[in-house]
VEXVEX-461128 format. One record per atom (N, C-alpha, C, O): atom name; residue in one letter; x, y, z; chain; residue number from 1. Coordinates in nm, 4 decimals, always signed. Each point is the difference from the previous one (the first is absolute). Layout:
BEGIN
<nuro atom="CA" type="a" u="X" v="Y" w="Z" mol="A" seq="NUM"/>
...
***
This chain:
BEGIN
<nuro atom="N" type="m" u="+0.0813" v="-0.1288" w="+0.0448" mol="A" seq="1"/>
<nuro atom="CA" type="m" u="-0.0496" v="+0.0873" w="-0.0888" mol="A" seq="1"/>
<nuro atom="C" type="m" u="+0.0599" v="+0.1454" w="+0.0692" mol="A" seq="1"/>
<nuro atom="O" type="m" u="+0.0890" v="-0.0107" w="+0.0843" mol="A" seq="1"/>
<nuro atom="N" type="s" u="-0.1379" v="+0.1416" w="-0.1204" mol="A" seq="2"/>
<nuro atom="CA" type="s" u="+0.0732" v="+0.1219" w="-0.0533" mol="A" seq="2"/>
<nuro atom="C" type="s" u="-0.0904" v="+0.1752" w="+0.0012" mol="A" seq="2"/>
<nuro atom="O" type="s" u="-0.0823" v="+0.0639" w="-0.0655" mol="A" seq="2"/>
<nuro atom="N" type="t" u="+0.1673" v="-0.0528" w="+0.1869" mol="A" seq="3"/>
<nuro atom="CA" type="t" u="-0.0966" v="+0.1358" w="-0.0107" mol="A" seq="3"/>
<nuro atom="C" type="t" u="+0.0880" v="+0.1322" w="-0.0026" mol="A" seq="3"/>
<nuro atom="O" type="t" u="+0.0587" v="+0.0800" w="+0.0729" mol="A" seq="3"/>
<nuro atom="N" type="a" u="-0.0913" v="-0.1130" w="-0.2184" mol="A" seq="4"/>
<nuro atom="CA" type="a" u="+0.0411" v="+0.0959" w="-0.0864" mol="A" seq="4"/>
<nuro atom="C" type="a" u="-0.1496" v="+0.1560" w="-0.0808" mol="A" seq="4"/>
<nuro atom="O" type="a" u="-0.0974" v="+0.0219" w="-0.0721" mol="A" seq="4"/>
<nuro atom="N" type="p" u="+0.1440" v="+0.0028" w="+0.1153" mol="A" seq="5"/>
<nuro atom="CA" type="p" u="-0.0861" v="+0.1263" w="+0.0086" mol="A" seq="5"/>
<nuro atom="C" type="p" u="-0.0715" v="-0.0174" w="-0.1243" mol="A" seq="5"/>
<nuro atom="O" type="p" u="+0.0524" v="-0.0566" w="-0.0960" mol="A" seq="5"/>
<nuro atom="N" type="k" u="-0.2291" v="+0.1262" w="+0.0925" mol="A" seq="6"/>
<nuro atom="CA" type="k" u="-0.0883" v="-0.0156" w="-0.0204" mol="A" seq="6"/>
<nuro atom="C" type="k" u="+0.0225" v="+0.0113" w="-0.2431" mol="A" seq="6"/>
<nuro atom="O" type="k" u="-0.0125" v="-0.0715" w="-0.0994" mol="A" seq="6"/>
<nuro atom="N" type="d" u="+0.0467" v="+0.2016" w="+0.1365" mol="A" seq="7"/>
<nuro atom="CA" type="d" u="-0.0286" v="+0.0695" w="-0.1313" mol="A" seq="7"/>
<nuro atom="C" type="d" u="+0.1498" v="-0.1339" w="-0.0706" mol="A" seq="7"/>
<nuro atom="O" type="d" u="-0.0267" v="+0.0230" w="-0.1180" mol="A" seq="7"/>
<nuro atom="N" type="w" u="+0.1331" v="-0.1178" w="+0.1093" mol="A" seq="8"/>
<nuro atom="CA" type="w" u="+0.0642" v="-0.1235" w="-0.0408" mol="A" seq="8"/>
<nuro atom="C" type="w" u="-0.0665" v="+0.0357" w="-0.0827" mol="A" seq="8"/>
<nuro atom="O" type="w" u="-0.0672" v="+0.1032" w="+0.0001" mol="A" seq="8"/>
<nuro atom="N" type="p" u="+0.0791" v="-0.2155" w="-0.1172" mol="A" seq="9"/>
<nuro atom="CA" type="p" u="-0.1117" v="-0.0403" w="-0.0448" mol="A" seq="9"/>
<nuro atom="C" type="p" u="+0.1305" v="-0.1771" w="+0.0307" mol="A" seq="9"/>
<nuro atom="O" type="p" u="+0.1013" v="-0.0495" w="+0.0495" mol="A" seq="9"/>
<nuro atom="N" type="e" u="-0.2491" v="+0.0334" w="-0.1475" mol="A" seq="10"/>
<nuro atom="CA" type="e" u="+0.0522" v="-0.2066" w="+0.0693" mol="A" seq="10"/>
<nuro atom="C" type="e" u="+0.0850" v="-0.0656" w="-0.0662" mol="A" seq="10"/>
<nuro atom="O" type="e" u="+0.0572" v="-0.0973" w="+0.0491" mol="A" seq="10"/>
<nuro atom="N" type="n" u="-0.0312" v="+0.1476" w="-0.1941" mol="A" seq="11"/>
<nuro atom="CA" type="n" u="+0.0844" v="-0.0334" w="-0.0972" mol="A" seq="11"/>
<nuro atom="C" type="n" u="+0.1003" v="+0.1610" w="-0.0606" mol="A" seq="11"/>
<nuro atom="O" type="n" u="-0.0201" v="+0.0816" w="-0.0900" mol="A" seq="11"/>
<nuro atom="N" type="d" u="+0.1302" v="-0.0986" w="+0.1972" mol="A" seq="12"/>
<nuro atom="CA" type="d" u="+0.1193" v="+0.0505" w="-0.0742" mol="A" seq="12"/>
<nuro atom="C" type="d" u="+0.1211" v="+0.0076" w="-0.1057" mol="A" seq="12"/>
<nuro atom="O" type="d" u="+0.1200" v="-0.0019" w="+0.0272" mol="A" seq="12"/>
<nuro atom="N" type="p" u="-0.1693" v="+0.0093" w="-0.1318" mol="A" seq="13"/>
<nuro atom="CA" type="p" u="+0.0835" v="-0.0726" w="-0.0953" mol="A" seq="13"/>
<nuro atom="C" type="p" u="+0.0967" v="+0.1747" w="+0.0027" mol="A" seq="13"/>
<nuro atom="O" type="p" u="-0.0465" v="+0.1103" w="+0.0288" mol="A" seq="13"/>
<nuro atom="N" type="p" u="+0.1872" v="-0.1464" w="-0.0697" mol="A" seq="14"/>
<nuro atom="CA" type="p" u="+0.0802" v="+0.1462" w="+0.0634" mol="A" seq="14"/>
<nuro atom="C" type="p" u="-0.0348" v="+0.0576" w="-0.1456" mol="A" seq="14"/>
<nuro atom="O" type="p" u="-0.0666" v="-0.0578" w="-0.0859" mol="A" seq="14"/>
<nuro atom="N" type="p" u="+0.1434" v="+0.2209" w="+0.0744" mol="A" seq="15"/>
<nuro atom="CA" type="p" u="-0.0729" v="+0.0715" w="-0.1171" mol="A" seq="15"/>
<nuro atom="C" type="p" u="+0.0925" v="-0.0579" w="-0.0806" mol="A" seq="15"/>
<nuro atom="O" type="p" u="+0.0914" v="-0.0768" w="+0.0301" mol="A" seq="15"/>
<nuro atom="N" type="e" u="-0.1336" v="+0.1348" w="-0.1685" mol="A" seq="16"/>
<nuro atom="CA" type="e" u="+0.0815" v="-0.1236" w="-0.1422" mol="A" seq="16"/>
<nuro atom="C" type="e" u="+0.1384" v="+0.1849" w="-0.0319" mol="A" seq="16"/>
<nuro atom="O" type="e" u="-0.0405" v="+0.1128" w="-0.0282" mol="A" seq="16"/>
<nuro atom="N" type="p" u="+0.0977" v="-0.1291" w="+0.0359" mol="A" seq="17"/>
<nuro atom="CA" type="p" u="+0.1334" v="+0.0174" w="-0.0867" mol="A" seq="17"/>
<nuro atom="C" type="p" u="-0.0879" v="+0.1519" w="-0.0976" mol="A" seq="17"/>
<nuro atom="O" type="p" u="-0.1149" v="-0.0240" w="-0.0369" mol="A" seq="17"/>
<nuro atom="N" type="p" u="+0.1512" v="+0.1131" w="+0.0154" mol="A" seq="18"/>
<nuro atom="CA" type="p" u="-0.0397" v="+0.1097" w="-0.1948" mol="A" seq="18"/>
<nuro atom="C" type="p" u="+0.0192" v="-0.1040" w="-0.0230" mol="A" seq="18"/>
<nuro atom="O" type="p" u="+0.0203" v="-0.0882" w="+0.0834" mol="A" seq="18"/>
<nuro atom="N" type="i" u="-0.0232" v="+0.0729" w="-0.2288" mol="A" seq="19"/>
<nuro atom="CA" type="i" u="+0.1052" v="-0.0125" w="-0.1128" mol="A" seq="19"/>
<nuro atom="C" type="i" u="+0.1309" v="+0.1227" w="-0.0894" mol="A" seq="19"/>
<nuro atom="O" type="i" u="-0.0213" v="+0.1114" w="-0.0478" mol="A" seq="19"/>
<nuro atom="N" type="s" u="+0.1210" v="-0.1726" w="+0.0533" mol="A" seq="20"/>
<nuro atom="CA" type="s" u="+0.1140" v="+0.1476" w="-0.0771" mol="A" seq="20"/>
<nuro atom="C" type="s" u="-0.0031" v="-0.0081" w="-0.1237" mol="A" seq="20"/>
<nuro atom="O" type="s" u="-0.0010" v="-0.1046" w="-0.0650" mol="A" seq="20"/>
<nuro atom="N" type="p" u="-0.0006" v="+0.2014" w="+0.0287" mol="A" seq="21"/>
<nuro atom="CA" type="p" u="-0.0656" v="+0.0555" w="-0.1582" mol="A" seq="21"/>
<nuro atom="C" type="p" u="+0.1510" v="-0.0787" w="-0.0401" mol="A" seq="21"/>
<nuro atom="O" type="p" u="+0.0846" v="-0.0576" w="+0.0684" mol="A" seq="21"/>
<nuro atom="N" type="e" u="-0.0979" v="+0.0871" w="-0.2160" mol="A" seq="22"/>
<nuro atom="CA" type="e" u="+0.1575" v="-0.0306" w="-0.0345" mol="A" seq="22"/>
<nuro atom="C" type="e" u="+0.0363" v="+0.0945" w="-0.0654" mol="A" seq="22"/>
<nuro atom="O" type="e" u="-0.0743" v="+0.0862" w="-0.0470" mol="A" seq="22"/>
<nuro atom="N" type="p" u="+0.2134" v="-0.0931" w="+0.0349" mol="A" seq="23"/>
<nuro atom="CA" type="p" u="+0.0886" v="+0.1116" w="-0.0115" mol="A" seq="23"/>
<nuro atom="C" type="p" u="-0.0853" v="+0.0688" w="-0.1648" mol="A" seq="23"/>
<nuro atom="O" type="p" u="-0.0957" v="+0.0637" w="+0.0442" mol="A" seq="23"/>
<nuro atom="N" type="e" u="+0.0945" v="-0.0591" w="-0.1086" mol="A" seq="24"/>
<nuro atom="CA" type="e" u="-0.0316" v="-0.0342" w="-0.1359" mol="A" seq="24"/>
<nuro atom="C" type="e" u="-0.1656" v="+0.1273" w="-0.0051" mol="A" seq="24"/>
<nuro atom="O" type="e" u="-0.0462" v="+0.0711" w="-0.0892" mol="A" seq="24"/>
<nuro atom="N" type="a" u="+0.0027" v="-0.1001" w="+0.2415" mol="A" seq="25"/>
<nuro atom="CA" type="a" u="-0.1693" v="+0.0720" w="+0.0319" mol="A" seq="25"/>
<nuro atom="C" type="a" u="+0.0159" v="+0.1240" w="-0.0067" mol="A" seq="25"/>
<nuro atom="O" type="a" u="-0.0996" v="+0.0628" w="+0.0359" mol="A" seq="25"/>
<nuro atom="N" type="c" u="+0.1704" v="-0.0132" w="-0.0623" mol="A" seq="26"/>
<nuro atom="CA" type="c" u="+0.1196" v="+0.1718" w="+0.0756" mol="A" seq="26"/>
<nuro atom="C" type="c" u="+0.0402" v="+0.0427" w="-0.1412" mol="A" seq="26"/>
<nuro atom="O" type="c" u="+0.0997" v="-0.0168" w="-0.0701" mol="A" seq="26"/>
<nuro atom="N" type="c" u="-0.2362" v="+0.0885" w="+0.0544" mol="A" seq="27"/>
<nuro atom="CA" type="c" u="+0.0218" v="+0.0649" w="-0.1081" mol="A" seq="27"/>
<nuro atom="C" type="c" u="+0.1434" v="+0.0762" w="-0.0359" mol="A" seq="27"/>
<nuro atom="O" type="c" u="+0.0505" v="+0.0219" w="-0.1101" mol="A" seq="27"/>
<nuro atom="N" type="g" u="+0.0073" v="+0.0181" w="+0.2757" mol="A" seq="28"/>
<nuro atom="CA" type="g" u="+0.1403" v="+0.0548" w="-0.0339" mol="A" seq="28"/>
<nuro atom="C" type="g" u="-0.0600" v="+0.1982" w="+0.0183" mol="A" seq="28"/>
<nuro atom="O" type="g" u="+0.0493" v="+0.0803" w="+0.0793" mol="A" seq="28"/>
<nuro atom="N" type="s" u="-0.1668" v="-0.0507" w="-0.1827" mol="A" seq="29"/>
<nuro atom="CA" type="s" u="+0.0089" v="+0.1359" w="-0.0087" mol="A" seq="29"/>
<nuro atom="C" type="s" u="+0.0462" v="+0.1080" w="+0.2072" mol="A" seq="29"/>
<nuro atom="O" type="s" u="+0.0413" v="+0.1123" w="+0.0289" mol="A" seq="29"/>
<nuro atom="N" type="g" u="-0.0746" v="-0.2123" w="+0.0365" mol="A" seq="30"/>
<nuro atom="CA" type="g" u="+0.0898" v="+0.1371" w="+0.1066" mol="A" seq="30"/>
<nuro atom="C" type="g" u="-0.1954" v="+0.0425" w="+0.0568" mol="A" seq="30"/>
<nuro atom="O" type="g" u="-0.0202" v="+0.1189" w="+0.0245" mol="A" seq="30"/>
<nuro atom="N" type="c" u="-0.1511" v="-0.2558" w="-0.0029" mol="A" seq="31"/>
<nuro atom="CA" type="c" u="-0.0428" v="+0.0760" w="+0.0621" mol="A" seq="31"/>
<nuro atom="C" type="c" u="-0.0254" v="-0.0246" w="+0.0931" mol="A" seq="31"/>
<nuro atom="O" type="c" u="+0.0662" v="-0.0696" w="+0.0770" mol="A" seq="31"/>
<nuro atom="N" type="e" u="-0.1841" v="+0.1268" w="-0.0545" mol="A" seq="32"/>
<nuro atom="CA" type="e" u="+0.0015" v="+0.0272" w="+0.1451" mol="A" seq="32"/>
<nuro atom="C" type="e" u="-0.1457" v="-0.0392" w="+0.0958" mol="A" seq="32"/>
<nuro atom="O" type="e" u="-0.0434" v="+0.0702" w="+0.0913" mol="A" seq="32"/>
<nuro atom="N" type="p" u="+0.0049" v="-0.1542" w="-0.1224" mol="A" seq="33"/>
<nuro atom="CA" type="p" u="+0.0595" v="-0.1131" w="+0.1149" mol="A" seq="33"/>
<nuro atom="C" type="p" u="+0.0275" v="-0.0571" w="-0.0702" mol="A" seq="33"/>
<nuro atom="O" type="p" u="-0.0637" v="+0.0212" w="-0.1032" mol="A" seq="33"/>
<nuro atom="N" type="c" u="+0.1765" v="-0.1402" w="+0.0918" mol="A" seq="34"/>
<nuro atom="CA" type="c" u="+0.0719" v="-0.0821" w="-0.1011" mol="A" seq="34"/>
<nuro atom="C" type="c" u="-0.0460" v="-0.1165" w="-0.0080" mol="A" seq="34"/>
<nuro atom="O" type="c" u="-0.0174" v="+0.0045" w="-0.1217" mol="A" seq="34"/>
<nuro atom="N" type="i" u="-0.0240" v="-0.1256" w="+0.1547" mol="A" seq="35"/>
<nuro atom="CA" type="i" u="-0.0918" v="-0.1231" w="-0.0242" mol="A" seq="35"/>
<nuro atom="C" type="i" u="+0.1349" v="-0.0306" w="+0.1217" mol="A" seq="35"/>
<nuro atom="O" type="i" u="-0.0367" v="-0.0089" w="+0.1171" mol="A" seq="35"/>
<nuro atom="N" type="f" u="+0.1179" v="+0.0006" w="-0.1332" mol="A" seq="36"/>
<nuro atom="CA" type="f" u="+0.1324" v="-0.0024" w="+0.1524" mol="A" seq="36"/>
<nuro atom="C" type="f" u="-0.0843" v="+0.0475" w="+0.0626" mol="A" seq="36"/>
<nuro atom="O" type="f" u="-0.0807" v="-0.0929" w="+0.0044" mol="A" seq="36"/>
<nuro atom="N" type="d" u="+0.0193" v="+0.2077" w="+0.0733" mol="A" seq="37"/>
<nuro atom="CA" type="d" u="-0.0101" v="+0.1206" w="+0.1079" mol="A" seq="37"/>
<nuro atom="C" type="d" u="-0.1307" v="-0.1847" w="+0.0477" mol="A" seq="37"/>
<nuro atom="O" type="d" u="+0.0234" v="-0.0948" w="+0.0750" mol="A" seq="37"/>
<nuro atom="N" type="f" u="-0.1592" v="+0.1295" w="-0.1735" mol="A" seq="38"/>
<nuro atom="CA" type="f" u="-0.0902" v="-0.0759" w="+0.0666" mol="A" seq="38"/>
<nuro atom="C" type="f" u="+0.0932" v="-0.1645" w="+0.0457" mol="A" seq="38"/>
<nuro atom="O" type="f" u="-0.0551" v="-0.0670" w="+0.0873" mol="A" seq="38"/>
<nuro atom="N" type="y" u="+0.1528" v="+0.0263" w="-0.1311" mol="A" seq="39"/>
<nuro atom="CA" type="y" u="+0.0313" v="-0.1520" w="+0.1099" mol="A" seq="39"/>
<nuro atom="C" type="y" u="+0.0410" v="+0.0385" w="+0.0428" mol="A" seq="39"/>
<nuro atom="O" type="y" u="-0.0307" v="-0.0350" w="+0.1140" mol="A" seq="39"/>
<nuro atom="N" type="a" u="+0.1311" v="+0.1336" w="-0.1081" mol="A" seq="40"/>
<nuro atom="CA" type="a" u="+0.0869" v="+0.0534" w="+0.1534" mol="A" seq="40"/>
<nuro atom="C" type="a" u="-0.1429" v="-0.0408" w="+0.0761" mol="A" seq="40"/>
<nuro atom="O" type="a" u="-0.0156" v="-0.0957" w="+0.0758" mol="A" seq="40"/>
<nuro atom="N" type="e" u="-0.1355" v="+0.2439" w="-0.1369" mol="A" seq="41"/>
<nuro atom="CA" type="e" u="-0.0511" v="-0.0346" w="+0.2039" mol="A" seq="41"/>
<nuro atom="C" type="e" u="-0.0718" v="-0.1356" w="+0.0411" mol="A" seq="41"/>
<nuro atom="O" type="e" u="-0.0245" v="-0.0592" w="+0.1051" mol="A" seq="41"/>
<nuro atom="N" type="e" u="-0.0070" v="+0.0306" w="-0.3069" mol="A" seq="42"/>
<nuro atom="CA" type="e" u="-0.0681" v="-0.1107" w="+0.0985" mol="A" seq="42"/>
<nuro atom="C" type="e" u="+0.0913" v="-0.2029" w="+0.0096" mol="A" seq="42"/>
<nuro atom="O" type="e" u="-0.0355" v="-0.1170" w="+0.0147" mol="A" seq="42"/>
<nuro atom="N" type="l" u="+0.1321" v="+0.1793" w="-0.0307" mol="A" seq="43"/>
<nuro atom="CA" type="l" u="+0.2118" v="-0.0090" w="+0.1139" mol="A" seq="43"/>
<nuro atom="C" type="l" u="-0.0548" v="-0.0139" w="+0.1886" mol="A" seq="43"/>
<nuro atom="O" type="l" u="-0.0083" v="-0.1012" w="+0.0696" mol="A" seq="43"/>
<nuro atom="N" type="q" u="-0.0184" v="+0.2379" w="-0.0368" mol="A" seq="44"/>
<nuro atom="CA" type="q" u="+0.0194" v="+0.0908" w="+0.1003" mol="A" seq="44"/>
<nuro atom="C" type="q" u="-0.1483" v="-0.0947" w="+0.0540" mol="A" seq="44"/>
<nuro atom="O" type="q" u="-0.0207" v="-0.0353" w="+0.1161" mol="A" seq="44"/>
<nuro atom="N" type="l" u="-0.0336" v="+0.0193" w="-0.1876" mol="A" seq="45"/>
<nuro atom="CA" type="l" u="-0.2223" v="-0.0256" w="+0.1236" mol="A" seq="45"/>
<nuro atom="C" type="l" u="+0.0490" v="-0.1680" w="-0.0560" mol="A" seq="45"/>
<nuro atom="O" type="l" u="-0.0300" v="-0.0848" w="+0.0841" mol="A" seq="45"/>
<nuro atom="N" type="y" u="+0.0610" v="+0.0592" w="-0.1410" mol="A" seq="46"/>
<nuro atom="CA" type="y" u="+0.0166" v="-0.1644" w="-0.0314" mol="A" seq="46"/>
<nuro atom="C" type="y" u="+0.1170" v="-0.0803" w="+0.1093" mol="A" seq="46"/>
<nuro atom="O" type="y" u="-0.0219" v="-0.1165" w="+0.0333" mol="A" seq="46"/>
<nuro atom="N" type="r" u="+0.1481" v="+0.1920" w="+0.0184" mol="A" seq="47"/>
<nuro atom="CA" type="r" u="+0.0431" v="+0.0067" w="+0.1551" mol="A" seq="47"/>
<nuro atom="C" type="r" u="-0.0511" v="+0.0085" w="+0.1280" mol="A" seq="47"/>
<nuro atom="O" type="r" u="+0.0203" v="-0.0589" w="+0.1061" mol="A" seq="47"/>
<nuro atom="N" type="r" u="-0.1377" v="+0.2042" w="-0.1686" mol="A" seq="48"/>
<nuro atom="CA" type="r" u="-0.0315" v="+0.0136" w="+0.1770" mol="A" seq="48"/>
<nuro atom="C" type="r" u="-0.1059" v="-0.0940" w="-0.0165" mol="A" seq="48"/>
<nuro atom="O" type="r" u="-0.0322" v="-0.0651" w="+0.0994" mol="A" seq="48"/>
<nuro atom="N" type="r" u="-0.0152" v="+0.0502" w="-0.1844" mol="A" seq="49"/>
<nuro atom="CA" type="r" u="-0.1506" v="-0.1286" w="+0.0495" mol="A" seq="49"/>
<nuro atom="C" type="r" u="+0.0889" v="-0.0749" w="+0.0319" mol="A" seq="49"/>
<nuro atom="O" type="r" u="-0.0235" v="-0.0145" w="+0.1200" mol="A" seq="49"/>
<nuro atom="N" type="l" u="+0.1054" v="-0.0411" w="-0.1407" mol="A" seq="50"/>
<nuro atom="CA" type="l" u="+0.0977" v="-0.1475" w="-0.0023" mol="A" seq="50"/>
<nuro atom="C" type="l" u="+0.0243" v="+0.0219" w="+0.1668" mol="A" seq="50"/>
<nuro atom="O" type="l" u="-0.0455" v="-0.0875" w="+0.0737" mol="A" seq="50"/>
<nuro atom="N" type="l" u="+0.0944" v="+0.1670" w="-0.0320" mol="A" seq="51"/>
<nuro atom="CA" type="l" u="+0.0621" v="+0.0418" w="+0.1197" mol="A" seq="51"/>
<nuro atom="C" type="l" u="-0.1091" v="-0.0443" w="+0.0542" mol="A" seq="51"/>
<nuro atom="O" type="l" u="-0.0045" v="-0.1191" w="+0.0307" mol="A" seq="51"/>
<nuro atom="N" type="e" u="-0.0960" v="+0.1954" w="-0.0092" mol="A" seq="52"/>
<nuro atom="CA" type="e" u="-0.1534" v="-0.0132" w="+0.0704" mol="A" seq="52"/>
<nuro atom="C" type="e" u="-0.0101" v="-0.1515" w="-0.0142" mol="A" seq="52"/>
<nuro atom="O" type="e" u="+0.0451" v="-0.0606" w="+0.0972" mol="A" seq="52"/>
<nuro atom="N" type="w" u="-0.0767" v="+0.0119" w="-0.1612" mol="A" seq="53"/>
<nuro atom="CA" type="w" u="-0.0662" v="-0.1475" w="-0.0637" mol="A" seq="53"/>
<nuro atom="C" type="w" u="+0.0580" v="-0.0665" w="+0.1043" mol="A" seq="53"/>
<nuro atom="O" type="w" u="-0.0571" v="-0.0287" w="+0.1053" mol="A" seq="53"/>
<nuro atom="N" type="e" u="+0.2643" v="-0.0163" w="-0.1582" mol="A" seq="54"/>
<nuro atom="CA" type="e" u="+0.0538" v="-0.0633" w="+0.1596" mol="A" seq="54"/>
<nuro atom="C" type="e" u="+0.0064" v="+0.0655" w="+0.1304" mol="A" seq="54"/>
<nuro atom="O" type="e" u="+0.0606" v="-0.0549" w="+0.0920" mol="A" seq="54"/>
<nuro atom="N" type="q" u="-0.0903" v="+0.1133" w="-0.0840" mol="A" seq="55"/>
<nuro atom="CA" type="q" u="-0.0365" v="+0.0571" w="+0.1732" mol="A" seq="55"/>
<nuro atom="C" type="q" u="-0.0677" v="-0.0643" w="-0.0115" mol="A" seq="55"/>
<nuro atom="O" type="q" u="+0.0488" v="-0.1122" w="-0.0130" mol="A" seq="55"/>
<nuro atom="N" type="r" u="-0.2179" v="+0.1153" w="+0.0063" mol="A" seq="56"/>
<nuro atom="CA" type="r" u="-0.1786" v="-0.0709" w="+0.0187" mol="A" seq="56"/>
<nuro atom="C" type="r" u="+0.0670" v="-0.1280" w="-0.0119" mol="A" seq="56"/>
<nuro atom="O" type="r" u="-0.0745" v="-0.0856" w="+0.0478" mol="A" seq="56"/>
<nuro atom="N" type="q" u="+0.2282" v="+0.0136" w="-0.1089" mol="A" seq="57"/>
<nuro atom="CA" type="q" u="+0.0561" v="-0.1149" w="-0.0532" mol="A" seq="57"/>
<nuro atom="C" type="q" u="+0.0057" v="-0.0742" w="+0.1611" mol="A" seq="57"/>
<nuro atom="O" type="q" u="-0.0391" v="-0.1110" w="+0.0362" mol="A" seq="57"/>
<nuro atom="N" type="a" u="+0.0872" v="+0.1925" w="+0.0200" mol="A" seq="58"/>
<nuro atom="CA" type="a" u="+0.1447" v="-0.0999" w="+0.1051" mol="A" seq="58"/>
<nuro atom="C" type="a" u="-0.0558" v="+0.0878" w="+0.0713" mol="A" seq="58"/>
<nuro atom="O" type="a" u="+0.0900" v="+0.0839" w="-0.0053" mol="A" seq="58"/>
<nuro atom="N" type="q" u="-0.2076" v="-0.0140" w="+0.0995" mol="A" seq="59"/>
<nuro atom="CA" type="q" u="-0.1123" v="+0.0273" w="+0.1125" mol="A" seq="59"/>
<nuro atom="C" type="q" u="-0.0604" v="-0.1359" w="-0.0031" mol="A" seq="59"/>
<nuro atom="O" type="q" u="-0.0227" v="-0.0653" w="+0.1019" mol="A" seq="59"/>
<nuro atom="N" type="r" u="-0.0095" v="+0.0140" w="-0.2578" mol="A" seq="60"/>
<nuro atom="CA" type="r" u="-0.1372" v="-0.0655" w="+0.0208" mol="A" seq="60"/>
<nuro atom="C" type="r" u="+0.0579" v="-0.0900" w="+0.0024" mol="A" seq="60"/>
<nuro atom="O" type="r" u="-0.0889" v="-0.0846" w="+0.0086" mol="A" seq="60"/>
<nuro atom="N" type="q" u="+0.1989" v="+0.0219" w="-0.0101" mol="A" seq="61"/>
<nuro atom="CA" type="q" u="+0.1217" v="-0.0652" w="+0.0805" mol="A" seq="61"/>
<nuro atom="C" type="q" u="+0.0061" v="-0.0284" w="+0.0982" mol="A" seq="61"/>
<nuro atom="O" type="q" u="-0.0235" v="-0.1107" w="+0.0483" mol="A" seq="61"/>
<nuro atom="N" type="g" u="+0.0807" v="+0.2745" w="+0.0388" mol="A" seq="62"/>
<nuro atom="CA" type="g" u="-0.0471" v="-0.0545" w="+0.1278" mol="A" seq="62"/>
<nuro atom="C" type="g" u="-0.1055" v="-0.0298" w="+0.0391" mol="A" seq="62"/>
<nuro atom="O" type="g" u="+0.0057" v="-0.0880" w="+0.0860" mol="A" seq="62"/>
<nuro atom="N" type="t" u="-0.1233" v="+0.1286" w="-0.1150" mol="A" seq="63"/>
<nuro atom="CA" type="t" u="-0.1008" v="+0.0110" w="+0.0628" mol="A" seq="63"/>
<nuro atom="C" type="t" u="-0.0782" v="-0.1495" w="+0.0408" mol="A" seq="63"/>
<nuro atom="O" type="t" u="-0.0736" v="-0.0301" w="+0.0940" mol="A" seq="63"/>
<nuro atom="N" type="k" u="+0.1145" v="-0.0300" w="-0.1847" mol="A" seq="64"/>
<nuro atom="CA" type="k" u="-0.1356" v="-0.1969" w="-0.0556" mol="A" seq="64"/>
<nuro atom="C" type="k" u="+0.0871" v="-0.0332" w="+0.1241" mol="A" seq="64"/>
<nuro atom="O" type="k" u="+0.1164" v="+0.0177" w="+0.0360" mol="A" seq="64"/>
<nuro atom="N" type="l" u="-0.2778" v="-0.0986" w="+0.0317" mol="A" seq="65"/>
<nuro atom="CA" type="l" u="+0.0872" v="-0.0575" w="+0.1166" mol="A" seq="65"/>
<nuro atom="C" type="l" u="+0.0037" v="-0.1153" w="-0.0028" mol="A" seq="65"/>
<nuro atom="O" type="l" u="-0.0759" v="-0.0180" w="-0.0952" mol="A" seq="65"/>
<nuro atom="N" type="i" u="+0.1250" v="-0.1423" w="+0.1458" mol="A" seq="66"/>
<nuro atom="CA" type="i" u="+0.0295" v="-0.0988" w="-0.0660" mol="A" seq="66"/>
<nuro atom="C" type="i" u="-0.0909" v="-0.0777" w="+0.1125" mol="A" seq="66"/>
<nuro atom="O" type="i" u="-0.0155" v="-0.1220" w="-0.0066" mol="A" seq="66"/>
***
């Protein structure tokens, strides 16, 4: 039995990493923002969500009753 908070979903899969654009996806004209800027933002969000997910998993493991 787990005492995880009620707002945690039972099925809590890890977040999916963003797909990196191919180098040729950039047109090279100095667009602002560039496709790689969007990817960097998505990657930062993914890392934050992954850390939160890892913390939930660690807390779940610590709260399981045997």
